TORKOL-4160 file (C-alpha; in steps of 0.2 Angstrom, whole numbers, padded with zeros to 4 digits, m for minus):
258
<pt num="1" X="m0621" Y="0934" Z="m0186"/>
<pt num="2" X="m0640" Y="0934" Z="m0189"/>
<pt num="3" X="m0641" Y="0953" Z="m0189"/>
<pt num="4" X="m0631" Y="0953" Z="m0205"/>
<pt num="5" X="m0646" Y="0946" Z="m0215"/>
<pt num="6" X="m0653" Y="0964" Z="m0215"/>
<pt num="7" X="m0638" Y="0973" Z="m0218"/>
<pt num="8" X="m0636" Y="0969" Z="m0237"/>
<pt num="9" X="m0622" Y="0963" Z="m0247"/>
<pt num="10" X="m0611" Y="0979" Z="m0246"/>
<pt num="11" X="m0611" Y="0980" Z="m0228"/>
<pt num="12" X="m0608" Y="0961" Z="m0226"/>
<pt num="13" X="m0593" Y="0963" Z="m0239"/>
<pt num="14" X="m0585" Y="0977" Z="m0228"/>
<pt num="15" X="m0587" Y="0968" Z="m0212"/>
<pt num="16" X="m0579" Y="0953" Z="m0220"/>
<pt num="17" X="m0565" Y="0963" Z="m0226"/>
<pt num="18" X="m0563" Y="0971" Z="m0208"/>
<pt num="19" X="m0562" Y="0953" Z="m0199"/>
<pt num="20" X="m0551" Y="0945" Z="m0213"/>
<pt num="21" X="m0539" Y="0960" Z="m0213"/>
<pt num="22" X="m0537" Y="0960" Z="m0194"/>
<pt num="23" X="m0536" Y="0941" Z="m0194"/>
<pt num="24" X="m0523" Y="0939" Z="m0208"/>
<pt num="25" X="m0511" Y="0954" Z="m0205"/>
<pt num="26" X="m0515" Y="0960" Z="m0188"/>
<pt num="27" X="m0511" Y="0978" Z="m0183"/>
<pt num="28" X="m0503" Y="0984" Z="m0201"/>
<pt num="29" X="m0522" Y="0984" Z="m0208"/>
<pt num="30" X="m0531" Y="0992" Z="m0194"/>
<pt num="31" X="m0532" Y="1009" Z="m0202"/>
<pt num="32" X="m0540" Y="1002" Z="m0217"/>
<pt num="33" X="m0552" Y="0990" Z="m0208"/>
<pt num="34" X="m0558" Y="1004" Z="m0197"/>
<pt num="35" X="m0563" Y="1014" Z="m0211"/>
<pt num="36" X="m0572" Y="0999" Z="m0220"/>
<pt num="37" X="m0581" Y="0997" Z="m0203"/>
<pt num="38" X="m0586" Y="1016" Z="m0205"/>
<pt num="39" X="m0594" Y="1012" Z="m0221"/>
<pt num="40" X="m0603" Y="0998" Z="m0214"/>
<pt num="41" X="m0610" Y="1008" Z="m0199"/>
<pt num="42" X="m0615" Y="1022" Z="m0212"/>
<pt num="43" X="m0625" Y="1010" Z="m0222"/>
<pt num="44" X="m0635" Y="1002" Z="m0207"/>
<pt num="45" X="m0636" Y="1016" Z="m0195"/>
<pt num="46" X="m0634" Y="1033" Z="m0204"/>
<pt num="47" X="m0620" Y="1046" Z="m0207"/>
<pt num="48" X="m0621" Y="1053" Z="m0189"/>
<pt num="49" X="m0617" Y="1035" Z="m0181"/>
<pt num="50" X="m0603" Y="1032" Z="m0193"/>
<pt num="51" X="m0595" Y="1049" Z="m0190"/>
<pt num="52" X="m0584" Y="1044" Z="m0174"/>
<pt num="53" X="m0577" Y="1030" Z="m0184"/>
<pt num="54" X="m0572" Y="1041" Z="m0199"/>
<pt num="55" X="m0565" Y="1054" Z="m0187"/>
<pt num="56" X="m0554" Y="1040" Z="m0179"/>
<pt num="57" X="m0549" Y="1034" Z="m0196"/>
<pt num="58" X="m0545" Y="1052" Z="m0201"/>
<pt num="59" X="m0537" Y="1058" Z="m0186"/>
<pt num="60" X="m0529" Y="1042" Z="m0177"/>
<pt num="61" X="m0525" Y="1033" Z="m0193"/>
<pt num="62" X="m0521" Y="1048" Z="m0203"/>
<pt num="63" X="m0530" Y="1040" Z="m0219"/>
<pt num="64" X="m0531" Y="1054" Z="m0232"/>
<pt num="65" X="m0547" Y="1047" Z="m0241"/>
<pt num="66" X="m0557" Y="1048" Z="m0224"/>
<pt num="67" X="m0549" Y="1066" Z="m0222"/>
<pt num="68" X="m0555" Y="1071" Z="m0239"/>
<pt num="69" X="m0572" Y="1062" Z="m0235"/>
<pt num="70" X="m0575" Y="1072" Z="m0219"/>
<pt num="71" X="m0569" Y="1088" Z="m0226"/>
<pt num="72" X="m0581" Y="1087" Z="m0240"/>
<pt num="73" X="m0595" Y="1083" Z="m0228"/>
<pt num="74" X="m0591" Y="1098" Z="m0217"/>
<pt num="75" X="m0590" Y="1109" Z="m0232"/>
<pt num="76" X="m0607" Y="1105" Z="m0238"/>
<pt num="77" X="m0616" Y="1097" Z="m0223"/>
<pt num="78" X="m0629" Y="1084" Z="m0225"/>
<pt num="79" X="m0640" Y="1071" Z="m0216"/>
<pt num="80" X="m0641" Y="1081" Z="m0200"/>
<pt num="81" X="m0623" Y="1087" Z="m0200"/>
<pt num="82" X="m0620" Y="1106" Z="m0200"/>
<pt num="83" X="m0608" Y="1113" Z="m0212"/>
<pt num="84" X="m0592" Y="1119" Z="m0203"/>
<pt num="85" X="m0579" Y="1130" Z="m0213"/>
<pt num="86" X="m0566" Y="1127" Z="m0199"/>
<pt num="87" X="m0568" Y="1108" Z="m0199"/>
<pt num="88" X="m0568" Y="1108" Z="m0219"/>
<pt num="89" X="m0551" Y="1118" Z="m0219"/>
<pt num="90" X="m0544" Y="1106" Z="m0205"/>
<pt num="91" X="m0548" Y="1089" Z="m0215"/>
<pt num="92" X="m0544" Y="1096" Z="m0232"/>
<pt num="93" X="m0527" Y="1103" Z="m0225"/>
<pt num="94" X="m0522" Y="1086" Z="m0217"/>
<pt num="95" X="m0527" Y="1077" Z="m0232"/>
<pt num="96" X="m0518" Y="1088" Z="m0244"/>
<pt num="97" X="m0503" Y="1086" Z="m0233"/>
<pt num="98" X="m0504" Y="1068" Z="m0235"/>
<pt num="99" X="m0503" Y="1071" Z="m0254"/>
<pt num="100" X="m0521" Y="1068" Z="m0258"/>
<pt num="101" X="m0523" Y="1078" Z="m0275"/>
<pt num="102" X="m0541" Y="1080" Z="m0273"/>
<pt num="103" X="m0540" Y="1088" Z="m0256"/>
<pt num="104" X="m0526" Y="1098" Z="m0263"/>
<pt num="105" X="m0537" Y="1105" Z="m0277"/>
<pt num="106" X="m0553" Y="1107" Z="m0266"/>
<pt num="107" X="m0543" Y="1116" Z="m0253"/>
<pt num="108" X="m0536" Y="1128" Z="m0266"/>
<pt num="109" X="m0555" Y="1132" Z="m0272"/>
<pt num="110" X="m0560" Y="1133" Z="m0254"/>
<pt num="111" X="m0547" Y="1147" Z="m0250"/>
<pt num="112" X="m0550" Y="1156" Z="m0265"/>
<pt num="113" X="m0569" Y="1156" Z="m0262"/>
<pt num="114" X="m0566" Y="1162" Z="m0244"/>
<pt num="115" X="m0555" Y="1175" Z="m0250"/>
<pt num="116" X="m0569" Y="1184" Z="m0259"/>
<pt num="117" X="m0577" Y="1191" Z="m0244"/>
<pt num="118" X="m0570" Y="1199" Z="m0228"/>
<pt num="119" X="m0579" Y="1185" Z="m0217"/>
<pt num="120" X="m0571" Y="1172" Z="m0227"/>
<pt num="121" X="m0554" Y="1179" Z="m0225"/>
<pt num="122" X="m0558" Y="1181" Z="m0206"/>
<pt num="123" X="m0563" Y="1162" Z="m0206"/>
<pt num="124" X="m0546" Y="1158" Z="m0214"/>
<pt num="125" X="m0537" Y="1168" Z="m0201"/>
<pt num="126" X="m0546" Y="1160" Z="m0186"/>
<pt num="127" X="m0542" Y="1143" Z="m0192"/>
<pt num="128" X="m0524" Y="1148" Z="m0196"/>
<pt num="129" X="m0522" Y="1153" Z="m0177"/>
<pt num="130" X="m0530" Y="1137" Z="m0170"/>
<pt num="131" X="m0520" Y="1125" Z="m0182"/>
<pt num="132" X="m0504" Y="1134" Z="m0178"/>
<pt num="133" X="m0507" Y="1134" Z="m0160"/>
<pt num="134" X="m0510" Y="1116" Z="m0160"/>
<pt num="135" X="m0496" Y="1110" Z="m0172"/>
<pt num="136" X="m0484" Y="1125" Z="m0171"/>
<pt num="137" X="m0478" Y="1121" Z="m0154"/>
<pt num="138" X="m0472" Y="1104" Z="m0159"/>
<pt num="139" X="m0454" Y="1105" Z="m0164"/>
<pt num="140" X="m0455" Y="1088" Z="m0173"/>
<pt num="141" X="m0468" Y="1094" Z="m0186"/>
<pt num="142" X="m0459" Y="1103" Z="m0201"/>
<pt num="143" X="m0475" Y="1111" Z="m0207"/>
<pt num="144" X="m0481" Y="1119" Z="m0191"/>
<pt num="145" X="m0498" Y="1123" Z="m0197"/>
<pt num="146" X="m0492" Y="1129" Z="m0215"/>
<pt num="147" X="m0507" Y="1133" Z="m0226"/>
<pt num="148" X="m0500" Y="1134" Z="m0244"/>
<pt num="149" X="m0506" Y="1147" Z="m0256"/>
<pt num="150" X="m0520" Y="1141" Z="m0268"/>
<pt num="151" X="m0508" Y="1142" Z="m0283"/>
<pt num="152" X="m0495" Y="1130" Z="m0274"/>
<pt num="153" X="m0508" Y="1118" Z="m0269"/>
<pt num="154" X="m0514" Y="1116" Z="m0287"/>
<pt num="155" X="m0496" Y="1115" Z="m0293"/>
<pt num="156" X="m0494" Y="1100" Z="m0281"/>
<pt num="157" X="m0511" Y="1093" Z="m0286"/>
<pt num="158" X="m0507" Y="1092" Z="m0304"/>
<pt num="159" X="m0491" Y="1084" Z="m0303"/>
<pt num="160" X="m0488" Y="1066" Z="m0311"/>
<pt num="161" X="m0489" Y="1052" Z="m0299"/>
<pt num="162" X="m0471" Y="1047" Z="m0302"/>
<pt num="163" X="m0465" Y="1064" Z="m0295"/>
<pt num="164" X="m0474" Y="1059" Z="m0278"/>
<pt num="165" X="m0465" Y="1044" Z="m0273"/>
<pt num="166" X="m0459" Y="1051" Z="m0257"/>
<pt num="167" X="m0478" Y="1050" Z="m0250"/>
<pt num="168" X="m0482" Y="1035" Z="m0238"/>
<pt num="169" X="m0499" Y="1034" Z="m0247"/>
<pt num="170" X="m0505" Y="1030" Z="m0263"/>
<pt num="171" X="m0501" Y="1043" Z="m0277"/>
<pt num="172" X="m0516" Y="1053" Z="m0286"/>
<pt num="173" X="m0516" Y="1067" Z="m0297"/>
<pt num="174" X="m0529" Y="1080" Z="m0302"/>
<pt num="175" X="m0534" Y="1084" Z="m0320"/>
<pt num="176" X="m0545" Y="1099" Z="m0313"/>
<pt num="177" X="m0530" Y="1107" Z="m0305"/>
<pt num="178" X="m0522" Y="1108" Z="m0322"/>
<pt num="179" X="m0537" Y="1116" Z="m0330"/>
<pt num="180" X="m0538" Y="1129" Z="m0314"/>
<pt num="181" X="m0520" Y="1133" Z="m0316"/>
<pt num="182" X="m0522" Y="1137" Z="m0334"/>
<pt num="183" X="m0536" Y="1149" Z="m0329"/>
<pt num="184" X="m0527" Y="1155" Z="m0313"/>
<pt num="185" X="m0523" Y="1175" Z="m0314"/>
<pt num="186" X="m0507" Y="1178" Z="m0303"/>
<pt num="187" X="m0493" Y="1190" Z="m0306"/>
<pt num="188" X="m0475" Y="1184" Z="m0310"/>
<pt num="189" X="m0468" Y="1187" Z="m0293"/>
<pt num="190" X="m0482" Y="1178" Z="m0284"/>
<pt num="191" X="m0480" Y="1164" Z="m0296"/>
<pt num="192" X="m0462" Y="1162" Z="m0293"/>
<pt num="193" X="m0464" Y="1162" Z="m0275"/>
<pt num="194" X="m0478" Y="1148" Z="m0277"/>
<pt num="195" X="m0465" Y="1138" Z="m0287"/>
<pt num="196" X="m0452" Y="1140" Z="m0273"/>
<pt num="197" X="m0465" Y="1136" Z="m0259"/>
<pt num="198" X="m0470" Y="1119" Z="m0269"/>
<pt num="199" X="m0452" Y="1114" Z="m0270"/>
<pt num="200" X="m0449" Y="1119" Z="m0252"/>
<pt num="201" X="m0464" Y="1109" Z="m0246"/>
<pt num="202" X="m0458" Y="1094" Z="m0257"/>
<pt num="203" X="m0441" Y="1094" Z="m0249"/>
<pt num="204" X="m0449" Y="1094" Z="m0231"/>
<pt num="205" X="m0461" Y="1080" Z="m0236"/>
<pt num="206" X="m0446" Y="1070" Z="m0242"/>
<pt num="207" X="m0437" Y="1072" Z="m0226"/>
<pt num="208" X="m0452" Y="1068" Z="m0215"/>
<pt num="209" X="m0453" Y="1052" Z="m0225"/>
<pt num="210" X="m0435" Y="1049" Z="m0221"/>
<pt num="211" X="m0437" Y="1050" Z="m0204"/>
<pt num="212" X="m0450" Y="1038" Z="m0205"/>
<pt num="213" X="m0442" Y="1025" Z="m0213"/>
<pt num="214" X="m0423" Y="1027" Z="m0209"/>
<pt num="215" X="m0414" Y="1023" Z="m0192"/>
<pt num="216" X="m0406" Y="1039" Z="m0184"/>
<pt num="217" X="m0390" Y="1034" Z="m0191"/>
<pt num="218" X="m0396" Y="1030" Z="m0208"/>
<pt num="219" X="m0406" Y="1047" Z="m0209"/>
<pt num="220" X="m0390" Y="1057" Z="m0204"/>
<pt num="221" X="m0381" Y="1049" Z="m0219"/>
<pt num="222" X="m0395" Y="1053" Z="m0230"/>
<pt num="223" X="m0397" Y="1071" Z="m0223"/>
<pt num="224" X="m0379" Y="1073" Z="m0226"/>
<pt num="225" X="m0380" Y="1068" Z="m0244"/>
<pt num="226" X="m0394" Y="1080" Z="m0248"/>
<pt num="227" X="m0388" Y="1095" Z="m0237"/>
<pt num="228" X="m0369" Y="1093" Z="m0235"/>
<pt num="229" X="m0360" Y="1104" Z="m0222"/>
<pt num="230" X="m0348" Y="1110" Z="m0236"/>
<pt num="231" X="m0349" Y="1112" Z="m0255"/>
<pt num="232" X="m0363" Y="1105" Z="m0266"/>
<pt num="233" X="m0369" Y="1087" Z="m0265"/>
<pt num="234" X="m0362" Y="1074" Z="m0274"/>
<pt num="235" X="m0375" Y="1069" Z="m0288"/>
<pt num="236" X="m0370" Y="1050" Z="m0287"/>
<pt num="237" X="m0370" Y="1049" Z="m0268"/>
<pt num="238" X="m0387" Y="1059" Z="m0268"/>
<pt num="239" X="m0395" Y="1047" Z="m0282"/>
<pt num="240" X="m0390" Y="1032" Z="m0272"/>
<pt num="241" X="m0397" Y="1038" Z="m0256"/>
<pt num="242" X="m0413" Y="1044" Z="m0264"/>
<pt num="243" X="m0415" Y="1027" Z="m0272"/>
<pt num="244" X="m0412" Y="1019" Z="m0255"/>
<pt num="245" X="m0426" Y="1030" Z="m0247"/>
<pt num="246" X="m0438" Y="1025" Z="m0262"/>
<pt num="247" X="m0435" Y="1007" Z="m0258"/>
<pt num="248" X="m0437" Y="1009" Z="m0240"/>
<pt num="249" X="m0454" Y="1019" Z="m0242"/>
<pt num="250" X="m0460" Y="1005" Z="m0253"/>
<pt num="251" X="m0455" Y="0992" Z="m0241"/>
<pt num="252" X="m0463" Y="0999" Z="m0226"/>
<pt num="253" X="m0480" Y="1006" Z="m0234"/>
<pt num="254" X="m0483" Y="0996" Z="m0250"/>
<pt num="255" X="m0474" Y="0980" Z="m0250"/>
<pt num="256" X="m0487" Y="0967" Z="m0243"/>
<pt num="257" X="m0476" Y="0953" Z="m0245"/>
<pt num="258" X="m0464" Y="0960" Z="m0232"/>
């Protein structure tokens, strides 16, 4: 405990949060506590020393803020950490899939910038081959390394938080994405495709969330209400199942009293 005297109030606060979090709620708060510990180590020992903890938080705990932080770090490089376009794409991509509006916006901007040069386009293709090899072989992953078009990413980023209820993370929106969309030059055909891709992506995110919170039987009931074998889905039944999903997501990820 004596060593804490030299760490400063912010570090002590982070460490106290870490221990309190683990003591009060156990494993349910490990991800958040681990990220707080990363901040404490960064302040005491520097960014390089904290990097493994942030990476663990991003990759093991799937924390979208940690993923966004690492993406920005690797995009620019600092404090002895070299820039890496591949790692920046990876962490922005993971964070964007988790619904982080800032990452969706920054990923769109990075893709547009890389697309300006042959070298940049090659970097995108190299990344895609790696991520599709890593994720595409997993039949349980509905995205299989899919990298959305910049316009589609901006559409998702500028959405109101209420439209993102199916994310198991805190919902965010990006005002910058709205501005970029207004100035984005894209032909009508590609715009229509981007809108279809956004809708398809959101449906997959919703079904992914349903798999996480429902039992196999509940999931099948939900799936049949959304995608019936014959005819169109019944609006009332569909609405009921969607409301049930919303409640289950909130209970699992946000209801701290449960």
